[in-house]
N, C-alpha and C positions, 0 to 999 in steps of 0.2 A: 439149570445151566452149569456147565463144567467150570471149574475155577480158572484163574489166569494161567496162561501157558508159561512154563518156567523159562524156556529159552525162546525168545520171541521169533526167531527165524528158523527154528528147527522143531518139528513136531511129528507125531505119529503119521505114518503113511495113510492109514485109514482111521481118522478120528472117530471116536465113539462117544455118545452122550453119557453123562454121569448117571448113576443109579437114581431112579425116580423121575427122570425127565421123560418127555414125550418120545415116542418112537420116531424114527426118521420119516420124513414126508417123502414118499416115493412118487415120482412123476414119470409119465411116458410121453415120448415125442418121436414119431416115426419109428425108427428101429433103435432109438436111444432110450435108456432108462437113467434117471438122475435121482439123487437123494439129497435132501436138505435136512441138516441136523440142527434143530433149534426147538426150545420149548416156549418161544414167544408166540402166543396164540394169534395175535394180530398179523405177524409176519407169515405164519403158516397159512392163515386164511387168505391173505392177499396173493401169495405166490400160487396157492392152489387155484384161486379164481382166475388168475392170468393164464394158467396152463391147463385149464379144463378142456379136454377134448373127448370125442366120442369113439376114438380108435385107440387101441392099446399097442404098446411097443411089441415088435415081433421077436425080440431077443430077451431072454430072462436076466442076463447079467446087468450089473450096474456099471455104466460107462463113466460117470462123473459123480463125485460126492463133495458136497459143500457143508462146512461147519460154520455157523454164525456165532460170533462172540461180540457182546456189547461191553466194551471195556476201554474207556478213554485212556487209561494208564498204559494199556498194552499198545495202543496206537503210538503213543509217545515213546515207549521203550523201543519199539521197532524202528522208529525214525532215528532215535539216538544211537542205536546199535549200528545202523547203516551209515551214520554220518562220516565215519572215517574210512569208508570203503569206496573203491572206484564205482561210480554209478553212471547211468546214462538215462536221458529223458526218452520216453516213448509215448507217441500219440496213439491212444486207443481208438478214438474216432473223433470226428471234427471238433476241435477245440478242447478236448479232454485229454489231459496229460498225466502220466505217472513217472515218478522217479524210480528207477529199477536198479537192483544189484543182485549178485548171486546169493542164494541161501546156503547156509552151511550144509554140507552133505549133498549138494546138488539142488536143483530147482531154482526158484526165483522169488524175490520179494518185490512187490510193487506198492508204492506209497502214493496216494492221491496228491496231485499237484495243482498248479494254476488251472483255473477253469472248472474245477470240480466243486460243486456246491457243498458236498458233505465229506468230512474228513474220514478216511478209512485206509486200510492196507489189505492187500491180498498176498497170501503166502502159499506156495506149493512146493512140494518136494519131487513130484513125479508128473505134474501137469495133468493128472487125473483127479486127484483129491486136493481140495482147496480149503483154506481157512479164510474167512472174511471177518476182519476185526473192525468194528465201527465205534465211533465216539457216541453216536445216538442211535436209537432204534430205527428212526425214519431213514437216516442215511444208510445204515447197514442193510435195511430191507431193499432200498433202491439198488445198492451195490450187488446184492444177491440176485435180484431179478435181472439186472444188466449182465452179470456174469453168466447166468444160465443161458440167456439169449445168445451171448457171444460164443460160448462153448458149443452150442448146437450149430451156429452158423459156421464156425471154423471147421468143425468136424466134417460138415457137408462140402464145404469149399475144397478141403483137402482131398475129397473123393471126386472132384471134378465138377461140382454143382455150379451152375450159373445163377447169379443173383440179378433180379429184375425189380424195377419200380412197377409193381403190378399187384392186382388183387387176384383172387382165385376162388372158385366155388364148385360144388357138385350140384347139378340141376336135379329137380325132383325125379327125372327119368333115369338118373344115375350117371349121366355123362358129366365129365369134369372139364371145366373151361378155365383157361388162363386169360386174365383181363388186364393187359398192360395199358398204361395211359399216363398222361401228364397230370399235374395238379388240377383238381376240379373236374376231371373227366368222368367221375362216377365209379371209380374202382371200389371204394369202401361201400357206397350205397348199393351197388350191384351185388356184391358178395353178401351183404346183409339181407337184401331183398330175396335172393335165391334161397338163403337159409330159412327165411320167413315163409317162403312158398312150399317148404317141405324138403328142400335140399340141405346142403351143409356148406358153411363158409370154410375156407381153408386159409386165406390170407386177405388182408385189406389194404396193404400198402407195399410190403416187401415180400418177395417170393423167390424161392430157390427151386431150380429145375435140375434134377439129378439125371444124367444121361443113361441110356441103356448100357448094360454090362458094367456099370459102376458098382462098387461094393454096396449091397443093399438095394439095388435097383433092378430087379428081375423083370424081363418082359417088355420094357419100354421106358419112356420118360416118366418120371415121377415129379409132381409138384408138391413142395413142402413149404408150409408157412413158418413163421417165427413166433415164439410166445411173447408177443408184445401187445400192449393195449390197443384197442380200436379207437382212433382219434377222429372225432366228428366235428366239423365246422358248423356254423350256424345254418348254412344252406343245406347241408346234409341232414341235420336235425329236423329242419322244416320239411324237407322232401320226404323223410321217413315217418313224419307225423309223431315224433317222439317228444315234442316240447312239453306238453302237459304232463306226460308220464314222468319225465325226468325232473321237472320242476316240483312235482309232488313228492319226489323221493329225496331223502337226505342220507347220502351214503357216508358212513362214518369215515373220517379221515380223508375224504376226497372232496376237493373244492369244486364248486360249480361256477362257470364263467358268468359274469354279470349279465350278458346278453340273453341268458337262458330264461330268466324270469320275465324279461321284457318280451321275448318272443312268445312265451306262453300266454301272457296277458293280452297282447295286442295282435298277435299273429303276423307281425311285421318284422322283417330283418332290419337291424340297424345299418346305417350307411357304411359303417366300418367293419361289417361282418366278415369281409374277406381277409382282414388283417388281424382280427382279434384272436384271443386264445381259443384253442379247440378243447372240446370235452373228451376226456379219456374214459373208456369203458373196458372192463375186463371181459374175457370170453364168457364168464358166467353172467355178467351184466347183460351182454347181448342176448344170451339165451333166455334170460328172465324177461327182458323187454320185448323181444321180437319172436320168441318161441322157436328159434332155430339155433342149433349148436354148431360148434367148430369141429373139424377134423384136422389132425396135424398134417395129413398127406393124402394124396389121391393120384391114381394114374391119369396122365394127361390125354384128353381126347381131341381138343381143339383150342385154337387161340383166336380171340376176338379183340382186336386193338380198339380201344375206346378213344374217340376224338370229340372234343366239345365243339358244338356248332349251334348257333341260335336259329334252328330250323323248326318249321311247323311240325314236321314228322321225322322220325328216325330214318336214316338211309344206310343200308347195308351194302358193302362193296367188297370185291376182291382187291387187295392192294396190288398195284402194278409192280412194286418192288417189295415183296414181303420181307426180305432180309433187312432192308432199311426200315420198314415199318415196325418190325419187332425189335431190331437192334437199337433203335432210338431210345429204348427203355432198359437196355442192358447196362448194369452198373459195374462195368469193368473198363478202365480202372474206376473203382468206387470212390467218389469224392468224399464220402463220409467215413470210409475205412481205409486210410492210407496203407496200412499193413495189418497182417494177421498176427496179433500181438500176444495171444495166449498159448502159442506153440513153443516147444523147446527151442526151435529155430524159427523165429518170426520171418514171414515171407510175404512177398507181394504177388498178386495174381499176374499171369502173363496174358496181355491183351490178345496176342496172336493165337494162343491156344483157345481162349474164350471165343474168338470170332470163328475159328474153325468149328467149334462145337455149335455155335449159332447157325452156321450153314447147314449142319447136319439136322438141327432142330427143325428148321423151316422145310427141309426136304422130307422129314419124317411126319410132320404134323400139319394139318390144314390150317390156313390163316385167313381170317376175314377182318373187315373193319366195320365199326358201327359209329356213324356220326350222329350225335344227338345232343340235346340239352338235358343233362341228367336231372336238373331241378324240375323239369316238366315231364320227362318221359320215363324216369326211373320210378315205376309205381308197381302195382300188383301184377301188371302184365309183363314185367321184366323177364321172368322165367320163360314165358312163352315166346317173347321176342328173341332172346338169346338162343333159345332152342331152335327157332326158325333160321337164325343166322348159321348155326352149326349145321343144320340140314343143308343149307346152301353150299357150305364149304366142306362137303363130305370128304373123307379120305380119298386120295387119288387126285385131288386138285393140284395142278402143277404150277401154281404161281401166276395164273392169269393167261394161260395159253388158249388159243381158239378152240382146240379139241376139248379141253376141260370145260370151257364155258358152254359148249354146245350141249353138255350133259345136264346142265342145270335146269330145273323145272321153271316154266314161265310164270306160274302162279303158285304161291304157297298159301295155305289156309291153316290158321291156328286159333286156339281159343284164348281170349283175354277178357277178364272181367265178366265171364259167363256168356260172351258173345263171339261169334266167329270174326276174325280179322283176316284180311288178305294182303299179301305183299306181292306186287306185280313187278316183273322184270321191266326195266326201262333204260334207255341210253344214259350213260353217265358223262357224256361229253368228251370221251376219250376215243382213240382210234379203235375201230372194230377189231375184236379178237383179243384186246388187251385187258378188258375188265367188263364186268356187268354190274348193274346197280338195281337195288330193290327199294321201292318206296312204300311205306305203310299207307295204303289208300283208305 
């Protein structure tokens, strides 16, 4: 590890490791390349596991570089140096604040404030290269992971990307589907199931959509995940059949919620399972446990809005108002991210611009809905079920018009668990010509 930085808020534009330290950890995400400079093996392993993807960045240049320094004295010196300067509080995302002031020679200094569990500072001279100084290894590692995620998110939003509360995956047949939905609708479980079936997960809870003609988005809409851990509640762990495998593993440095051992032993979910802590898995954990890996991005082929319903069978429909159905999961304005805080000029997204892009999205991409109980229906047949829904909402569907509905097949047959399944067209209780419904018979 390199020694203490002589001037706390001014440092080389491209920090380099000291002689004898590990080479930079290079990460690829969509068309971005990032480097993390640290010789802490535990930090390198955790960051690499979180960012493990099966696709490579399409540009060779390094877009962001982070240098990690574990030095409590440096954190204190940076704070002391900034004490006499004009500063301003900045909310990075919900409940997490930094005190900020200009760095010497340009750039910015951000010191963790109220609501942050670990004491650290962020320093940048050009908003491309960053130094993360932490008082502890654990805190600094968390700050590095968070900073990488935010740099990727802000880069894409500045190019016009829309952010959704959604999962996403590539089916085994190669089609890529966006899966927006509320809490408990099966976004994470579906993405993991599709990867397990021979496809690839892209996102489990937060998804960015980059419009056509945006920088880095040739040929159509691209869906891009974020390098964050996959968080599973007790219900998802039970539905995916992971309880025994997870309970038998002891991941170094990662806590396991109390309900996990109970679920593995008894097969029963505790009464408080909806409100207790979730289990966090890295991309590498998911690949090891389920046999399916992550891609950072994929071109979008269709949207299936997931709705939770305590029904005996899944029901697929065309939404009467596709803009409203998809827009309900658009995170603009984003309640968790009041401003984009890592830019030279922090900015807020414009809702009007985002909703115009949403209109274009629904005009370009077919939309369907799937009402189901994910705890009962999200199983080994999920890939076949979602594939059948995509077959129903083929490109050219115009949002529920009678002419489009007339082109839909009355009966679909697909394989699930080694046996043929049929989905029959049946009335959905809406006016003729506005929607069609399929029930898995």
